[in-house]
OpenMM code with the backbone's topology and positions (N, CA, C; nanometers):
from openmm import Vec3, app, unit

residues = "MET GLN ARG LEU VAL GLY ASN TRP THR LEU LEU SER TYR LEU THR GLN ASN ALA ASP GLY SER ALA GLY LYS PRO TYR GLY ASP ALA VAL GLY ARG LEU SER TYR ASP GLU HIS GLY ASN MET ALA GLY GLN VAL MET ARG PRO GLY ARG LEU GLU VAL ALA PRO GLY GLN TRP GLY ALA GLN ASP VAL ARG SER ALA TYR ALA GLY TYR ILE ALA TYR PHE GLY ARG TYR GLU VAL ASN GLU PRO ASP GLY ILE VAL ILE HIS HIS VAL ASP GLY ALA LEU ASN PRO GLY TRP VAL GLY GLY ASP GLN VAL ARG SER MET ARG PHE ASP GLY GLU LEU LEU ILE LEU SER THR ASP VAL ARG LYS ALA GLY GLY LEU VAL ARG HIS THR LEU THR TRP LYS LYS ILE PRO".split()
positions = [
    Vec3(7.5513, -1.3281, -0.1637),
    Vec3(7.5721, -1.2293, -0.0949),
    Vec3(7.4304, -1.2664, -0.0637),
    Vec3(7.3576, -1.3070, 0.0201),
    Vec3(7.2018, -1.3664, 0.0397),
    Vec3(7.1107, -1.2619, -0.0021),
    Vec3(7.1648, -1.1251, 0.0912),
    Vec3(7.0651, -0.9740, 0.0519),
    Vec3(7.0396, -0.9753, -0.0877),
    Vec3(7.1131, -0.9750, -0.1347),
    Vec3(7.0842, -0.9248, -0.2974),
    Vec3(7.0226, -1.0230, -0.3398),
    Vec3(6.9880, -1.1589, -0.3208),
    Vec3(6.9261, -1.2439, -0.3577),
    Vec3(6.7827, -1.1958, -0.3731),
    Vec3(6.6638, -1.2268, -0.5031),
    Vec3(6.5675, -1.2256, -0.4729),
    Vec3(6.5057, -1.1302, -0.6201),
    Vec3(6.3997, -1.1118, -0.6583),
    Vec3(6.3414, -0.9648, -0.7579),
    Vec3(6.3086, -0.8723, -0.6933),
    Vec3(6.3643, -0.7371, -0.7641),
    Vec3(6.3699, -0.5638, -0.7428),
    Vec3(6.2882, -0.5202, -0.8080),
    Vec3(6.2373, -0.4288, -0.8556),
    Vec3(6.1676, -0.3125, -0.9088),
    Vec3(6.2109, -0.1703, -0.8841),
    Vec3(6.1968, -0.1156, -0.9973),
    Vec3(6.2967, 0.0311, -1.0172),
    Vec3(6.2377, 0.0944, -0.9700),
    Vec3(6.3021, 0.1978, -0.8969),
    Vec3(6.2598, 0.3189, -0.7812),
    Vec3(6.2578, 0.4115, -0.8974),
    Vec3(6.4590, 0.4731, -0.9430),
    Vec3(6.4456, 0.5612, -1.0183),
    Vec3(6.5841, 0.5461, -1.0940),
    Vec3(6.6086, 0.5783, -1.1824),
    Vec3(6.7171, 0.5945, -1.2692),
    Vec3(6.7519, 0.7454, -1.3028),
    Vec3(6.8456, 0.7896, -1.2560),
    Vec3(6.8859, 0.9434, -1.2784),
    Vec3(7.0491, 0.9009, -1.2712),
    Vec3(7.0810, 1.0280, -1.3729),
    Vec3(7.1954, 1.0602, -1.3937),
    Vec3(7.2499, 1.1752, -1.3496),
    Vec3(7.3889, 1.2041, -1.3385),
    Vec3(7.4917, 1.2824, -1.2668),
    Vec3(7.6040, 1.3150, -1.3876),
    Vec3(7.5967, 1.4391, -1.4693),
    Vec3(7.6708, 1.4468, -1.5903),
    Vec3(7.7929, 1.5665, -1.4751),
    Vec3(7.8831, 1.5468, -1.5715),
    Vec3(7.9985, 1.5798, -1.5553),
    Vec3(8.0125, 1.7096, -1.5142),
    Vec3(7.9338, 1.7609, -1.5699),
    Vec3(7.8751, 1.9528, -1.5252),
    Vec3(7.8296, 1.9829, -1.4408),
    Vec3(7.7386, 1.8353, -1.3510),
    Vec3(7.7063, 1.8822, -1.2135),
    Vec3(7.5215, 1.8625, -1.2445),
    Vec3(7.5280, 1.8779, -1.3592),
    Vec3(7.3560, 1.8391, -1.4244),
    Vec3(7.2781, 1.7326, -1.3763),
    Vec3(7.1591, 1.7148, -1.3485),
    Vec3(7.1065, 1.5713, -1.3218),
    Vec3(7.0540, 1.5843, -1.4779),
    Vec3(6.9690, 1.4554, -1.4717),
    Vec3(6.8838, 1.3856, -1.5845),
    Vec3(6.8256, 1.2607, -1.5191),
    Vec3(6.7313, 1.2062, -1.5962),
    Vec3(6.6283, 1.1303, -1.5999),
    Vec3(6.6105, 1.0381, -1.7481),
    Vec3(6.6830, 0.9873, -1.7937),
    Vec3(6.7768, 0.9315, -1.9496),
    Vec3(6.6107, 0.8330, -1.9878),
    Vec3(6.5359, 0.7960, -1.8962),
    Vec3(6.4654, 0.7152, -1.9405),
    Vec3(6.3317, 0.7654, -1.9037),
    Vec3(6.3011, 0.8796, -1.8408),
    Vec3(6.1730, 0.9352, -1.7773),
    Vec3(6.1525, 0.8629, -1.6246),
    Vec3(6.0308, 0.8740, -1.6326),
    Vec3(6.0156, 0.7809, -1.5214),
    Vec3(6.0119, 0.6182, -1.5309),
    Vec3(6.1091, 0.5918, -1.5638),
    Vec3(6.1419, 0.4343, -1.6008),
    Vec3(6.1001, 0.3401, -1.4972),
    Vec3(6.0563, 0.2392, -1.5716),
    Vec3(6.0613, 0.0865, -1.4812),
    Vec3(6.1117, 0.0260, -1.5541),
    Vec3(6.1192, -0.1268, -1.4049),
    Vec3(6.2144, -0.1967, -1.4488),
    Vec3(6.2430, -0.3173, -1.3246),
    Vec3(6.2674, -0.4264, -1.3770),
    Vec3(6.3033, -0.5493, -1.2856),
    Vec3(6.4802, -0.5952, -1.2847),
    Vec3(6.4856, -0.6487, -1.1842),
    Vec3(6.6051, -0.7145, -1.1754),
    Vec3(6.5874, -0.8179, -1.1001),
    Vec3(6.6513, -0.9208, -1.1053),
    Vec3(6.6434, -1.0661, -1.0614),
    Vec3(6.7881, -1.0651, -1.0189),
    Vec3(6.7768, -1.2015, -0.8911),
    Vec3(6.9035, -1.2520, -0.9180),
    Vec3(6.8899, -1.3721, -0.7900),
    Vec3(6.9471, -1.4596, -0.8117),
    Vec3(6.9156, -1.6404, -0.7905),
    Vec3(7.0027, -1.6744, -0.6876),
    Vec3(6.9991, -1.7716, -0.6064),
    Vec3(7.1152, -1.8208, -0.5265),
    Vec3(7.2256, -1.9254, -0.5829),
    Vec3(7.1781, -1.9213, -0.6882),
    Vec3(7.2581, -2.0153, -0.7886),
    Vec3(7.3981, -1.8547, -0.9231),
    Vec3(7.3350, -1.7856, -0.8625),
    Vec3(7.4355, -1.6785, -0.9146),
    Vec3(7.4102, -1.6265, -1.0752),
    Vec3(7.2791, -1.6379, -1.1098),
    Vec3(7.1949, -1.6532, -1.2106),
    Vec3(7.1414, -1.4699, -1.2403),
    Vec3(7.1452, -1.3722, -1.3053),
    Vec3(7.0467, -1.2583, -1.2996),
    Vec3(7.0173, -1.2541, -1.4072),
    Vec3(6.9169, -1.1374, -1.4124),
    Vec3(6.8678, -1.0563, -1.5071),
    Vec3(6.8211, -0.9319, -1.4699),
    Vec3(6.7932, -0.8222, -1.5872),
    Vec3(6.7897, -0.7102, -1.5646),
    Vec3(6.7122, -0.6672, -1.6712),
    Vec3(6.5664, -0.5510, -1.6235),
    Vec3(6.5364, -0.4847, -1.7763),
    Vec3(6.4851, -0.3177, -1.7341),
    Vec3(6.5089, -0.2566, -1.7972),
    Vec3(6.5000, -0.1212, -1.7990),
    Vec3(6.3763, -0.0358, -1.9225),
    Vec3(6.3015, 0.0212, -1.8993),
    Vec3(6.2046, 0.0529, -2.0165),
    Vec3(6.1759, 0.2205, -1.9526),
    Vec3(6.1859, 0.2746, -2.0513),
    Vec3(6.0855, 0.4273, -2.0966),
    Vec3(5.9888, 0.4295, -2.0992),
    Vec3(5.9124, 0.4494, -2.0288),
    Vec3(5.7491, 0.4161, -2.0428),
    Vec3(5.7271, 0.5350, -2.1902),
    Vec3(5.6107, 0.5125, -2.2510),
    Vec3(5.5637, 0.5694, -2.3556),
    Vec3(5.6094, 0.5732, -2.4625),
    Vec3(5.6923, 0.4561, -2.5159),
    Vec3(5.7585, 0.4672, -2.6036),
    Vec3(5.6638, 0.4365, -2.7253),
    Vec3(5.7002, 0.4992, -2.8317),
    Vec3(5.5657, 0.4847, -2.9810),
    Vec3(5.5665, 0.3286, -2.9721),
    Vec3(5.4566, 0.2945, -3.0154),
    Vec3(5.4479, 0.1505, -3.0408),
    Vec3(5.4392, 0.1140, -3.1802),
    Vec3(5.5053, 0.0267, -3.2412),
    Vec3(5.5666, -0.0358, -3.3580),
    Vec3(5.5020, -0.1723, -3.3787),
    Vec3(5.4156, -0.1285, -3.5381),
    Vec3(5.2993, -0.1998, -3.5691),
    Vec3(5.3377, -0.2891, -3.6174),
    Vec3(5.2952, -0.4340, -3.6549),
    Vec3(5.3701, -0.5289, -3.7483),
    Vec3(5.3885, -0.4606, -3.9186),
    Vec3(5.5337, -0.4907, -3.9474),
    Vec3(5.5480, -0.4430, -4.0996),
    Vec3(5.5750, -0.2987, -4.0737),
    Vec3(5.5737, -0.2221, -3.9976),
    Vec3(5.6331, -0.1345, -3.9654),
    Vec3(5.7670, -0.1031, -3.9434),
    Vec3(5.8066, -0.2010, -3.9382),
    Vec3(5.9838, -0.1850, -3.8843),
    Vec3(6.1011, -0.0621, -3.9859),
    Vec3(6.0753, 0.0435, -3.9648),
    Vec3(6.1067, 0.1305, -4.0476),
    Vec3(6.2292, 0.1686, -3.9213),
    Vec3(6.3589, 0.2167, -4.0250),
    Vec3(6.4637, 0.2676, -3.9276),
    Vec3(6.4412, 0.3247, -3.7891),
    Vec3(6.3652, 0.4366, -3.7962),
    Vec3(6.3584, 0.5090, -3.6929),
    Vec3(6.2320, 0.4764, -3.5867),
    Vec3(6.1311, 0.3861, -3.6653),
    Vec3(6.1056, 0.2671, -3.5495),
    Vec3(6.1429, 0.1690, -3.4607),
    Vec3(6.2439, 0.1031, -3.5766),
    Vec3(6.3148, -0.0037, -3.4323),
    Vec3(6.4309, 0.1108, -3.3646),
    Vec3(6.4695, 0.2790, -3.4074),
    Vec3(6.5864, 0.2830, -3.3171),
    Vec3(6.4868, 0.3409, -3.1895),
    Vec3(6.3724, 0.4003, -3.1856),
    Vec3(6.2844, 0.4190, -3.0744),
    Vec3(6.2928, 0.3467, -3.0174),
    Vec3(6.2552, 0.1961, -3.0631),
    Vec3(6.1926, 0.0868, -3.0150),
    Vec3(6.3052, 0.0740, -2.9395),
    Vec3(6.4096, 0.0390, -2.9648),
    Vec3(6.5738, 0.0181, -2.8894),
    Vec3(6.6122, 0.1025, -2.7833),
    Vec3(6.6199, 0.1953, -2.8463),
    Vec3(6.6676, 0.2954, -2.7053),
    Vec3(6.6382, 0.2965, -2.6101),
    Vec3(6.4853, 0.3098, -2.6432),
    Vec3(6.4106, 0.3309, -2.4690),
    Vec3(6.4244, 0.1860, -2.3927),
    Vec3(6.5409, 0.1085, -2.4113),
    Vec3(6.5055, -0.0353, -2.3376),
    Vec3(6.6304, -0.0716, -2.3037),
    Vec3(6.6296, -0.1602, -2.1937),
    Vec3(6.7593, -0.2423, -2.1778),
    Vec3(6.7433, -0.3272, -2.1223),
    Vec3(6.8063, -0.4436, -2.2165),
    Vec3(6.7895, -0.5857, -2.1584),
    Vec3(6.8909, -0.6861, -2.1109),
    Vec3(6.9047, -0.7194, -2.0273),
    Vec3(7.0213, -0.8616, -2.0202),
    Vec3(7.0181, -0.9171, -1.9521),
    Vec3(7.0982, -1.0472, -1.9452),
    Vec3(7.0800, -1.1624, -1.8322),
    Vec3(7.2386, -1.2419, -1.8738),
    Vec3(7.2856, -1.3135, -1.7480),
    Vec3(7.3790, -1.3869, -1.7405),
    Vec3(7.4284, -1.3718, -1.6090),
    Vec3(7.5412, -1.4146, -1.5411),
    Vec3(7.5612, -1.4643, -1.3946),
    Vec3(7.6067, -1.3583, -1.3244),
    Vec3(7.6093, -1.3364, -1.2381),
    Vec3(7.6888, -1.2614, -1.1405),
    Vec3(7.7631, -1.2783, -1.0461),
    Vec3(7.8488, -1.1696, -0.9616),
    Vec3(7.9424, -1.2492, -0.8894),
    Vec3(7.9425, -1.0992, -0.8169),
    Vec3(7.9451, -1.1081, -0.6195),
    Vec3(8.0031, -1.0015, -0.5669),
    Vec3(8.1070, -1.0089, -0.4905),
    Vec3(8.1490, -0.8995, -0.5205),
    Vec3(8.3043, -0.8575, -0.4667),
    Vec3(8.2854, -0.7581, -0.3151),
    Vec3(8.2465, -0.7881, -0.2262),
    Vec3(8.1595, -0.7159, -0.0739),
    Vec3(8.2745, -0.6873, -0.0392),
    Vec3(8.3914, -0.6486, -0.0607),
    Vec3(8.5331, -0.5575, -0.0284),
    Vec3(8.4910, -0.4382, -0.0627),
    Vec3(8.4626, -0.4489, -0.2265),
    Vec3(8.4950, -0.3207, -0.2514),
    Vec3(8.3466, -0.2668, -0.3092),
    Vec3(8.2623, -0.3426, -0.2665),
    Vec3(8.1323, -0.3071, -0.2925),
    Vec3(8.0352, -0.2958, -0.4348),
    Vec3(8.1378, -0.4153, -0.4829),
    Vec3(8.0881, -0.4069, -0.6486),
    Vec3(7.9797, -0.5203, -0.6689),
    Vec3(7.9069, -0.5074, -0.8001),
    Vec3(7.8573, -0.6658, -0.7985),
    Vec3(7.8456, -0.6378, -0.9844),
    Vec3(7.9545, -0.7478, -1.0195),
    Vec3(7.9388, -0.7789, -1.2103),
    Vec3(7.8532, -0.8702, -1.2442),
    Vec3(7.8214, -0.8390, -1.3228),
    Vec3(7.7139, -0.8526, -1.4276),
    Vec3(7.7765, -0.9582, -1.5646),
    Vec3(7.8266, -1.0577, -1.5400),
    Vec3(7.8929, -1.1585, -1.6566),
    Vec3(7.7378, -1.1590, -1.7728),
    Vec3(7.7646, -1.1051, -1.9085),
    Vec3(7.6231, -1.0909, -1.9764),
    Vec3(7.6821, -1.1941, -2.1092),
    Vec3(7.5782, -1.2737, -2.0635),
    Vec3(7.5428, -1.4154, -2.1482),
    Vec3(7.4418, -1.3510, -2.3100),
    Vec3(7.3510, -1.2955, -2.2408),
    Vec3(7.2575, -1.2228, -2.3579),
    Vec3(7.2051, -1.1067, -2.3510),
    Vec3(7.1898, -1.0108, -2.4465),
    Vec3(7.1557, -0.8573, -2.4359),
    Vec3(7.0815, -0.8383, -2.5281),
    Vec3(6.9742, -0.7231, -2.5279),
    Vec3(6.8959, -0.6363, -2.6527),
    Vec3(7.0316, -0.5761, -2.7026),
    Vec3(7.1540, -0.5502, -2.6498),
    Vec3(7.2634, -0.4814, -2.7323),
    Vec3(7.4307, -0.6188, -2.7362),
    Vec3(7.4079, -0.6082, -2.8422),
    Vec3(7.5058, -0.7119, -2.8823),
    Vec3(7.5949, -0.6844, -2.8717),
    Vec3(7.6486, -0.5613, -2.8163),
    Vec3(7.7927, -0.5259, -2.7780),
    Vec3(7.8352, -0.5627, -2.6762),
    Vec3(7.7040, -0.6065, -2.5415),
    Vec3(7.6845, -0.5979, -2.4557),
    Vec3(7.7792, -0.7952, -2.4194),
    Vec3(7.7403, -0.8950, -2.4897),
    Vec3(7.7076, -0.9905, -2.4875),
    Vec3(7.8960, -1.0391, -2.4850),
    Vec3(7.8629, -1.1372, -2.4109),
    Vec3(8.0425, -1.1739, -2.3282),
    Vec3(8.1298, -1.0978, -2.2464),
    Vec3(8.0884, -0.9249, -2.2320),
    Vec3(8.1332, -0.8616, -2.1961),
    Vec3(8.0694, -0.8553, -2.0000),
    Vec3(8.0891, -0.7850, -1.9869),
    Vec3(8.0732, -0.7627, -1.7898),
    Vec3(8.0317, -0.6149, -1.7970),
    Vec3(7.8914, -0.6138, -1.6666),
    Vec3(7.8743, -0.4996, -1.6745),
    Vec3(7.8689, -0.4237, -1.5320),
    Vec3(8.0049, -0.3969, -1.4817),
    Vec3(8.0539, -0.3308, -1.3533),
    Vec3(7.9839, -0.2361, -1.2693),
    Vec3(7.8692, -0.2529, -1.1466),
    Vec3(7.7993, -0.2035, -1.0545),
    Vec3(7.8687, -0.1510, -0.9417),
    Vec3(7.8382, -0.0552, -0.8834),
    Vec3(7.9020, 0.0028, -0.7409),
    Vec3(7.7687, -0.0454, -0.6959),
    Vec3(7.7653, -0.1106, -0.5728),
    Vec3(7.6573, -0.1452, -0.4540),
    Vec3(7.6771, -0.1029, -0.3549),
    Vec3(7.5813, -0.0783, -0.3245),
    Vec3(7.4992, -0.0504, -0.1780),
    Vec3(7.3707, -0.0127, -0.1454),
    Vec3(7.3359, -0.1013, 0.0270),
    Vec3(7.2360, -0.1002, 0.0480),
    Vec3(7.2190, 0.0466, 0.0994),
    Vec3(7.0445, 0.1086, 0.1505),
    Vec3(6.9984, 0.1835, 0.2051),
    Vec3(6.9239, 0.1686, 0.2566),
    Vec3(6.9065, 0.0458, 0.3771),
    Vec3(6.7977, 0.0452, 0.4271),
    Vec3(6.7480, -0.1066, 0.3780),
    Vec3(6.6344, -0.0823, 0.2867),
    Vec3(6.6025, -0.1955, 0.2172),
    Vec3(6.5684, -0.1883, 0.0747),
    Vec3(6.6692, -0.0384, 0.0388),
    Vec3(6.6615, -0.0394, -0.0547),
    Vec3(6.8045, -0.0849, -0.1201),
    Vec3(6.8686, -0.1159, -0.2672),
    Vec3(6.9385, -0.1408, -0.3341),
    Vec3(7.0009, -0.0501, -0.4560),
    Vec3(7.1315, -0.0279, -0.4126),
    Vec3(7.1672, 0.1641, -0.4810),
    Vec3(7.2668, 0.0995, -0.5716),
    Vec3(7.2385, 0.0318, -0.7437),
    Vec3(7.3640, 0.0589, -0.8409),
    Vec3(7.4098, 0.1690, -0.9078),
    Vec3(7.5147, 0.1447, -0.9427),
    Vec3(7.5676, 0.2673, -1.0252),
    Vec3(7.6478, 0.2364, -1.1019),
    Vec3(7.6905, 0.3067, -1.2077),
    Vec3(7.8393, 0.3203, -1.2454),
    Vec3(7.8621, 0.4295, -1.3596),
    Vec3(7.9584, 0.4105, -1.4030),
    Vec3(8.0243, 0.5991, -1.4773),
    Vec3(8.0315, 0.5146, -1.5923),
    Vec3(7.9870, 0.6080, -1.7166),
    Vec3(7.9366, 0.6068, -1.8475),
    Vec3(8.0454, 0.7048, -1.9190),
    Vec3(8.1139, 0.6793, -1.9955),
    Vec3(8.2342, 0.7673, -2.0624),
    Vec3(8.0914, 0.8325, -2.1942),
    Vec3(8.0954, 0.9521, -2.1878),
    Vec3(8.0027, 1.0606, -2.2924),
    Vec3(8.1310, 1.1173, -2.3435),
    Vec3(8.0719, 1.2206, -2.4259),
    Vec3(8.1872, 1.3344, -2.5249),
    Vec3(8.1938, 1.4497, -2.4522),
    Vec3(8.1253, 1.4529, -2.3491),
    Vec3(8.1384, 1.5676, -2.2268),
    Vec3(8.2493, 1.5146, -2.1194),
    Vec3(8.2885, 1.3833, -2.0911),
    Vec3(8.3225, 1.3040, -1.9846),
    Vec3(8.2578, 1.2335, -1.9105),
    Vec3(8.2421, 1.1625, -1.7777),
    Vec3(8.1852, 1.0905, -1.7059),
    Vec3(8.0377, 1.0941, -1.6694),
    Vec3(7.9565, 1.0165, -1.7032),
    Vec3(7.8165, 1.0421, -1.6648),
    Vec3(7.7845, 0.9281, -1.5198),
    Vec3(7.7036, 0.9701, -1.4448),
    Vec3(7.7188, 0.8859, -1.3500),
    Vec3(7.5788, 0.7971, -1.3411),
    Vec3(7.5484, 0.6973, -1.3939),
    Vec3(7.4469, 0.6537, -1.3412),
    Vec3(7.3689, 0.5948, -1.2260),
    Vec3(7.2562, 0.5877, -1.1762),
    Vec3(7.2405, 0.5370, -1.0143),
    Vec3(7.1051, 0.5303, -1.0688),
    Vec3(7.0773, 0.3705, -1.0332),
    Vec3(6.9540, 0.3082, -1.0460),
    Vec3(6.9327, 0.2927, -0.9020),
    Vec3(6.7886, 0.2837, -0.8025),
    Vec3(6.7529, 0.2358, -0.7098),
    Vec3(6.6741, 0.1536, -0.6993),
    Vec3(6.6792, 0.0564, -0.6256),
    Vec3(6.5599, -0.0965, -0.6869),
    Vec3(6.5221, -0.1454, -0.4926),
    Vec3(6.3667, -0.1622, -0.5337),
    Vec3(6.3237, -0.1978, -0.3487),
    Vec3(6.2661, -0.3570, -0.4385),
    Vec3(6.3113, -0.4265, -0.3229),
    Vec3(6.2897, -0.5712, -0.3010),
    Vec3(6.1688, -0.6141, -0.3344),
    Vec3(6.1090, -0.6977, -0.3820),
    Vec3(5.9693, -0.7197, -0.4319),
    Vec3(5.9309, -0.8183, -0.3237),
    Vec3(5.8219, -0.8261, -0.2069),
    Vec3(5.8049, -0.9091, -0.1281),
    Vec3(5.7569, -1.0529, -0.1974),
] * unit.nanometer
topology = app.Topology()
chain = topology.addChain("A")
for resn in residues:
    res = topology.addResidue(resn, chain)
    for name in ("N", "CA", "C"):
        topology.addAtom(name, app.Element.getBySymbol(name[0]), res)
């Protein structure tokens, strides 16, 4: 899908919990998402304001704080237009558990915006994660 190809900047990252409450798990998150015409993709999302971790200060809490505030992965992608999904086949990721797996996202366009969403199982049920992206000219 040619419309998907390009570089995107994150406008918002919102969650909708099973009880109807909403959230911003990464605060005013920043991110970049790239798709090329050869089927390659890369994405990153970061929670701003993470504490700096100085060299030699890699204690468990420091690492957890840095790691928990960042999502990054790359690989290949395919689009299933009839079902409105994009599948990210993960080749490398900050989270080793994602490597070799797929990240499936519902996909739709709203004007010039790309809206990707997925449901994540949490203790209280499913949480819908919705990320809204704008193409970088």
